[in-house]
C-alpha positions as CSV (number, residue, x, y, z in Angstrom):
1,M,225.3,95.6,124.2
2,D,225.8,99.3,124.2
3,I,223.8,101.4,121.7
4,A,224.9,104.9,120.8
5,P,222.4,107.6,122.0
6,D,221.8,108.8,118.4
7,L,221.1,105.3,117.2
8,R,218.7,104.7,120.1
9,Q,216.8,107.9,119.3
10,N,216.7,107.0,115.6
11,I,215.2,103.6,116.5
12,V,212.5,105.2,118.6
13,V,211.7,107.7,115.9
14,T,211.6,104.9,113.3
15,L,209.2,102.8,115.4
16,Y,207.0,105.9,116.1
17,L,206.8,106.8,112.4
18,L,206.1,103.1,111.5
19,F,203.2,103.1,113.9
20,T,201.8,106.5,112.9
21,H,202.0,105.5,109.2
22,N,200.3,102.1,109.7
23,Y,198.1,102.3,112.8
24,I,194.9,101.7,110.9
25,A,196.3,98.7,109.2
26,I,197.7,97.5,112.6
27,A,194.2,97.8,114.1
28,Y,192.6,95.9,111.3
29,F,195.3,93.2,111.5
30,C,194.5,92.9,115.2
31,G,190.9,92.5,114.3
32,I,191.9,89.7,111.9
33,I,193.9,88.0,114.6
34,L,190.8,88.3,116.9
35,G,188.6,86.7,114.2
36,I,191.1,83.8,113.8
37,I,191.3,83.2,117.5
38,L,187.4,83.3,117.8
39,S,187.2,80.9,114.8
40,V,189.6,78.4,116.3
41,W,188.3,78.7,119.9
42,K,184.6,78.6,119.1
43,P,183.7,78.5,115.4
44,S,180.5,80.4,114.6
45,R,179.0,82.8,112.0
46,F,179.9,85.6,114.4
47,A,183.6,84.7,114.3
48,T,183.5,84.2,110.5
49,F,181.9,87.6,110.0
50,I,184.5,89.3,112.2
51,L,187.3,87.6,110.3
52,I,185.9,88.5,106.9
53,G,184.9,92.0,107.9
54,F,188.4,92.9,109.2
55,S,190.0,91.2,106.2
56,I,188.0,93.3,103.8
57,L,188.8,96.5,105.8
58,L,192.5,95.7,105.7
59,F,192.4,95.0,102.0
60,S,190.4,98.3,101.5
61,Y,193.0,100.3,103.4
62,E,195.9,98.7,101.4
63,Y,194.0,99.1,98.1
64,D,193.4,102.8,98.8
65,K,196.9,103.4,99.9
66,H,199.1,101.3,97.6
67,I,197.2,99.4,94.9
68,I,194.8,101.9,93.4
69,A,197.3,104.1,91.5
70,G,199.1,101.3,89.8
71,L,196.0,99.4,89.0
72,R,194.3,102.4,87.4
73,E,197.4,103.2,85.4
74,Q,197.8,99.6,84.2
75,T,194.1,99.3,83.3
76,L,194.1,102.6,81.4
77,K,197.3,101.7,79.5
78,S,195.9,98.3,78.5
79,L,192.5,99.6,77.4
80,I,193.6,102.9,75.8
81,T,196.5,102.4,73.5
82,V,196.6,104.8,70.5
83,T,193.4,106.8,70.3
84,P,192.4,108.6,73.5
85,H,189.0,107.5,74.9
86,Y,188.1,110.1,77.5
87,R,184.7,108.6,78.4
88,L,186.3,105.1,79.1
89,S,189.0,106.8,81.1
90,R,186.5,108.6,83.3
91,I,184.5,105.3,83.8
92,V,187.7,103.4,84.8
93,N,188.7,106.2,87.1
94,L,185.3,106.4,88.6
95,F,185.1,102.6,89.2
96,L,188.6,102.0,90.4
97,S,189.2,105.2,92.3
98,D,185.7,106.1,93.7
99,L,183.3,103.2,93.7
100,L,185.5,100.2,94.7
101,P,187.1,101.9,97.8
102,V,183.6,102.9,99.1
103,L,182.3,99.4,98.3
104,F,185.1,97.7,100.2
105,Y,184.7,100.0,103.1
106,I,180.9,99.6,103.4
107,T,181.2,95.9,102.9
108,G,183.8,95.5,105.6
109,W,182.0,97.6,108.2
110,G,178.7,95.9,107.1
111,M,180.2,92.5,107.9
112,L,181.2,93.7,111.3
113,F,177.8,95.2,111.9
114,G,176.2,92.0,110.7
115,A,178.3,90.0,113.1
116,I,177.1,92.2,116.0
117,V,173.4,92.0,114.9
118,Y,173.7,88.2,114.4
119,A,175.2,87.8,117.9
120,A,172.6,90.0,119.5
121,A,169.8,88.2,117.7
122,K,171.2,84.8,118.8
123,L,171.6,86.0,122.4
124,G,168.0,87.4,122.3
125,K,166.7,84.0,121.2
126,R,168.5,82.2,123.9
127,K,167.1,84.5,126.7
128,N,163.6,84.7,125.3
129,P,162.7,81.3,123.8
130,L,159.2,82.4,122.5
């Protein structure tokens, strides 16, 4: 199959742009795959924490990138119909735009940190049975 040079270049550029636009999501997805493999191969709390941590991080990334604007707009339109409520609007914006993304991010990395601490503690008990 012969591909025209301009089409070949466009395919390479498209793949490059796809990767650069989504490399964080791809990394988190690879972490989820690692968590699934560990959970199937040798089920443990460590594997579960890894899986949950990367899942939360991927959701956090997608929430921040794609979900937040629509959710904020939908929530504000359903809560504030006729009379403007500026205080409620600020609270909704603060919660959905500022607090939830930070909470997801901290929770995801906290789960991964917890997995590492748990594995280290378990390994320490095995080597030092006192």
